[in-house]
PLY file of the C-alpha trace (Angstrom):
ply
format ascii 1.0
element vertex 280
property float x
property float y
property float z
element edge 279
property int vertex1
property int vertex2
end_header
-35.20 68.13 -81.20
-31.88 68.17 -83.03
-30.07 71.43 -82.22
-27.41 70.87 -84.87
-30.02 71.19 -87.63
-32.44 73.72 -86.11
-32.44 77.37 -87.19
-33.53 80.84 -86.15
-35.37 82.28 -89.16
-36.10 85.84 -88.03
-37.25 88.12 -85.22
-39.85 90.90 -85.27
-41.67 92.74 -82.44
-40.45 90.24 -79.85
-41.64 87.19 -81.82
-39.04 84.75 -83.15
-39.56 82.24 -85.95
-37.74 78.95 -85.33
-37.27 75.90 -87.55
-36.93 72.83 -85.31
-35.52 69.61 -86.73
-37.63 66.66 -85.50
-36.56 63.95 -87.94
-35.50 61.68 -85.04
-38.96 61.73 -83.46
-40.77 58.44 -83.94
-44.11 60.19 -84.43
-42.74 62.88 -86.76
-44.49 63.20 -90.12
-41.89 65.60 -91.55
-38.28 66.62 -90.96
-38.83 70.11 -89.60
-41.45 71.96 -87.56
-41.86 75.73 -87.67
-42.77 77.67 -84.52
-43.56 81.26 -83.65
-41.99 81.79 -80.24
-41.93 84.58 -77.66
-38.80 84.06 -75.50
-40.10 86.57 -72.92
-43.37 84.73 -72.20
-42.03 81.21 -73.00
-45.02 80.65 -75.30
-44.99 79.08 -78.75
-47.29 78.31 -81.63
-46.80 75.42 -84.04
-47.26 76.52 -87.65
-49.29 74.13 -89.87
-47.30 72.02 -92.39
-46.31 73.51 -95.73
-48.69 73.19 -98.66
-45.88 72.89 -101.24
-44.04 69.56 -100.70
-40.44 69.83 -99.57
-37.84 68.75 -102.13
-34.28 68.44 -100.88
-32.96 68.61 -104.45
-33.64 72.35 -104.50
-32.55 75.18 -102.24
-35.24 76.26 -99.80
-35.22 79.78 -98.33
-37.30 80.90 -95.34
-37.96 84.49 -94.31
-39.96 86.00 -91.43
-41.50 89.44 -91.16
-44.30 91.63 -89.81
-47.07 93.14 -91.92
-47.61 96.42 -90.07
-50.78 97.23 -92.04
-52.78 94.13 -91.09
-50.75 93.51 -87.90
-49.87 90.05 -89.16
-46.73 87.95 -88.70
-45.81 86.11 -91.89
-43.37 83.42 -93.00
-42.28 83.23 -96.64
-40.92 80.02 -98.17
-39.24 79.90 -101.59
-38.08 76.75 -103.38
-35.47 78.16 -105.74
-35.23 75.32 -108.25
-38.98 75.33 -108.86
-39.40 79.11 -108.63
-42.39 78.45 -106.38
-43.26 80.27 -103.18
-45.88 80.37 -100.45
-46.65 82.57 -97.47
-47.95 81.73 -94.00
-50.18 84.25 -92.21
-50.55 84.10 -88.42
-53.94 85.84 -88.73
-55.26 83.23 -91.16
-53.15 80.44 -89.63
-52.58 78.86 -93.02
-50.28 78.80 -96.04
-51.18 80.33 -99.39
-49.32 79.87 -102.65
-47.98 83.15 -103.99
-49.47 83.72 -107.44
-46.77 86.14 -108.56
-44.09 84.11 -110.32
-40.41 84.65 -109.62
-39.72 85.42 -113.27
-36.07 85.50 -114.41
-34.81 84.59 -110.93
-32.04 81.97 -110.87
-29.91 80.43 -108.14
-30.57 80.47 -104.43
-32.55 83.28 -102.79
-31.31 84.46 -99.37
-33.53 86.46 -97.03
-31.77 89.13 -94.94
-33.99 91.59 -93.07
-37.56 92.87 -92.66
-37.96 96.63 -93.13
-41.15 98.74 -93.05
-43.35 95.84 -94.17
-40.95 94.48 -96.79
-38.96 91.27 -96.49
-35.67 91.83 -98.32
-33.55 89.17 -100.00
-30.79 88.81 -102.60
-30.78 86.59 -105.68
-29.91 86.61 -109.36
-32.25 88.43 -111.75
-31.48 87.81 -115.44
-28.03 86.62 -114.39
-27.18 89.73 -112.33
-27.25 89.84 -108.54
-30.16 91.98 -107.37
-32.17 92.84 -104.28
-35.60 91.21 -104.05
-38.42 92.75 -102.00
-41.48 90.85 -100.82
-44.39 93.10 -99.92
-45.78 91.41 -96.79
-49.18 93.11 -97.12
-49.83 92.67 -100.85
-47.91 89.34 -100.87
-46.03 90.02 -104.13
-42.35 89.99 -105.12
-40.41 92.86 -106.70
-37.44 91.04 -108.22
-35.34 93.53 -110.20
-34.06 96.07 -107.64
-30.59 97.08 -108.77
-27.68 97.01 -106.33
-25.07 99.80 -106.23
-22.22 97.58 -107.46
-21.93 94.57 -109.73
-20.46 91.28 -108.62
-19.02 91.19 -105.12
-17.84 88.04 -103.41
-19.66 88.91 -100.18
-22.91 90.84 -99.74
-25.39 91.54 -96.95
-28.62 93.58 -96.64
-29.22 95.30 -93.28
-31.08 98.16 -91.64
-28.93 101.26 -91.10
-30.22 104.51 -89.52
-33.84 103.91 -90.55
-32.99 102.97 -94.11
-31.76 99.96 -96.05
-28.03 99.32 -96.34
-26.20 97.19 -98.87
-22.89 95.86 -97.53
-20.16 94.42 -99.76
-16.86 92.80 -98.77
-14.28 90.25 -99.91
-14.99 86.79 -98.49
-11.44 85.60 -99.25
-10.00 86.87 -95.98
-10.41 90.49 -96.84
-10.38 93.38 -94.38
-12.48 96.05 -96.13
-16.21 96.81 -95.85
-18.23 99.15 -98.07
-21.76 100.27 -97.18
-24.35 102.02 -99.36
-27.72 103.37 -98.21
-30.95 103.30 -100.22
-32.04 106.82 -101.12
-35.75 106.14 -101.56
-38.05 103.27 -100.61
-40.27 103.76 -103.67
-38.35 101.09 -105.59
-39.50 98.45 -103.08
-43.08 98.78 -104.34
-42.23 98.33 -108.02
-43.85 100.45 -110.68
-40.62 100.90 -112.64
-38.92 103.11 -110.02
-35.18 102.44 -110.18
-33.18 102.15 -106.98
-30.58 104.81 -106.20
-27.86 104.37 -103.59
-25.39 106.59 -101.71
-22.05 105.31 -100.47
-22.02 105.98 -96.73
-19.05 104.03 -95.36
-15.75 102.64 -96.59
-13.94 100.84 -93.79
-10.73 98.92 -93.29
-11.16 96.65 -90.28
-7.40 96.16 -90.02
-7.65 92.38 -89.79
-8.89 89.59 -92.03
-12.37 88.10 -91.71
-14.43 85.66 -93.78
-17.82 87.38 -93.91
-20.16 89.97 -92.35
-22.93 88.33 -90.33
-24.91 91.33 -89.13
-24.99 95.03 -88.32
-25.95 96.16 -84.81
-26.79 99.62 -83.46
-25.78 101.27 -86.77
-22.14 101.16 -85.69
-21.07 97.61 -84.88
-20.43 94.99 -87.55
-20.56 91.37 -86.45
-17.85 89.51 -88.38
-16.99 85.84 -88.75
-13.22 85.57 -88.27
-10.84 83.38 -90.23
-10.45 81.03 -87.24
-14.20 80.71 -86.62
-14.36 83.37 -83.91
-16.93 86.19 -83.80
-15.69 89.77 -83.88
-17.47 93.07 -83.24
-16.00 95.98 -85.20
-17.08 99.48 -84.13
-17.05 101.85 -87.10
-16.90 104.90 -84.82
-13.87 104.19 -82.66
-12.31 101.67 -85.11
-11.93 99.08 -82.35
-12.45 95.33 -82.73
-13.29 92.96 -79.89
-14.04 89.27 -79.67
-17.54 88.07 -78.83
-17.38 85.73 -75.79
-17.41 82.07 -76.80
-20.43 79.87 -76.20
-21.20 76.13 -76.39
-20.92 74.77 -79.92
-24.36 73.18 -79.90
-26.24 74.54 -82.90
-25.85 76.37 -86.19
-24.86 79.96 -85.46
-27.55 82.47 -86.35
-27.52 86.00 -84.95
-30.67 88.14 -84.89
-31.58 91.50 -83.46
-34.21 90.84 -80.78
-36.45 93.27 -78.88
-38.23 91.92 -75.81
-42.02 92.19 -75.76
-45.02 90.50 -74.13
-46.89 90.29 -77.43
-49.14 87.23 -77.64
-50.74 85.54 -80.65
-53.89 83.48 -80.95
-52.92 79.87 -80.33
-49.87 80.70 -78.22
-49.22 78.26 -75.36
-46.40 76.79 -73.35
-45.10 73.75 -75.19
-44.85 70.65 -72.97
-41.98 68.69 -74.44
-41.98 64.94 -73.80
-38.57 64.09 -72.35
-38.51 60.72 -74.08
-38.94 62.42 -77.47
-35.86 64.59 -77.15
-32.48 63.49 -78.40
-30.85 66.25 -76.35
-31.94 69.29 -74.39
0 1
1 2
2 3
3 4
4 5
5 6
6 7
7 8
8 9
9 10
10 11
11 12
12 13
13 14
14 15
15 16
16 17
17 18
18 19
19 20
20 21
21 22
22 23
23 24
24 25
25 26
26 27
27 28
28 29
29 30
30 31
31 32
32 33
33 34
34 35
35 36
36 37
37 38
38 39
39 40
40 41
41 42
42 43
43 44
44 45
45 46
46 47
47 48
48 49
49 50
50 51
51 52
52 53
53 54
54 55
55 56
56 57
57 58
58 59
59 60
60 61
61 62
62 63
63 64
64 65
65 66
66 67
67 68
68 69
69 70
70 71
71 72
72 73
73 74
74 75
75 76
76 77
77 78
78 79
79 80
80 81
81 82
82 83
83 84
84 85
85 86
86 87
87 88
88 89
89 90
90 91
91 92
92 93
93 94
94 95
95 96
96 97
97 98
98 99
99 100
100 101
101 102
102 103
103 104
104 105
105 106
106 107
107 108
108 109
109 110
110 111
111 112
112 113
113 114
114 115
115 116
116 117
117 118
118 119
119 120
120 121
121 122
122 123
123 124
124 125
125 126
126 127
127 128
128 129
129 130
130 131
131 132
132 133
133 134
134 135
135 136
136 137
137 138
138 139
139 140
140 141
141 142
142 143
143 144
144 145
145 146
146 147
147 148
148 149
149 150
150 151
151 152
152 153
153 154
154 155
155 156
156 157
157 158
158 159
159 160
160 161
161 162
162 163
163 164
164 165
165 166
166 167
167 168
168 169
169 170
170 171
171 172
172 173
173 174
174 175
175 176
176 177
177 178
178 179
179 180
180 181
181 182
182 183
183 184
184 185
185 186
186 187
187 188
188 189
189 190
190 191
191 192
192 193
193 194
194 195
195 196
196 197
197 198
198 199
199 200
200 201
201 202
202 203
203 204
204 205
205 206
206 207
207 208
208 209
209 210
210 211
211 212
212 213
213 214
214 215
215 216
216 217
217 218
218 219
219 220
220 221
221 222
222 223
223 224
224 225
225 226
226 227
227 228
228 229
229 230
230 231
231 232
232 233
233 234
234 235
235 236
236 237
237 238
238 239
239 240
240 241
241 242
242 243
243 244
244 245
245 246
246 247
247 248
248 249
249 250
250 251
251 252
252 253
253 254
254 255
255 256
256 257
257 258
258 259
259 260
260 261
261 262
262 263
263 264
264 265
265 266
266 267
267 268
268 269
269 270
270 271
271 272
272 273
273 274
274 275
275 276
276 277
277 278
278 279
């Protein structure tokens, strides 16, 4: 596969969703293959091809989450320019077009985190940046969840102390981070309930960074530095340290991962043909 164009999509309950670029394979019928993968057991499952044709003219967003009601791992795919979406169910082992239209959504949707059965993203609703929730069990979108502040050059949705956090920062080499927590999850289910937020943190890292990549352990912010380095900022002791460097082989995606021996129907060890690989 081509590591430079392969991506980690998400991680839940020890299962990781991976997009593998196979465009160089002679037998490939598409550019990318999606796998569900358990790093602990070394087993994988190839997801069937999409039902909605890929169109490189439009932005495509992929999200991965766990439906804790039906105990089902799901992948959501949104083609922003068409406002079309579909969902893959590991229980059904197929894709289904989502009937609920993404009304009044414009621009590119970005998935951030899965929380209590909801896959959370950001996008523009009626021209204003908003949080979008996808109910993994009912398979519907709630598109108009208001954020605590208006336009901000950098934003990120994360889990913080068993609630949802909205993080804002200045992407033009700023040093400040603001974090709000969601007061009530009722807005994620729709029904006209408006989101309310409480400002929980206002931090000055003390050094410039380009953007916030993730939040770990409720205290540590993973930052992308102005020189391409990764930094961990601890909001408790106000200390910043560099993340050890690693081979520059693939696009950098950081996910929280919890080891498990969970297995899915169809899981097996993938036997890669050495002649099919461009690199290993």
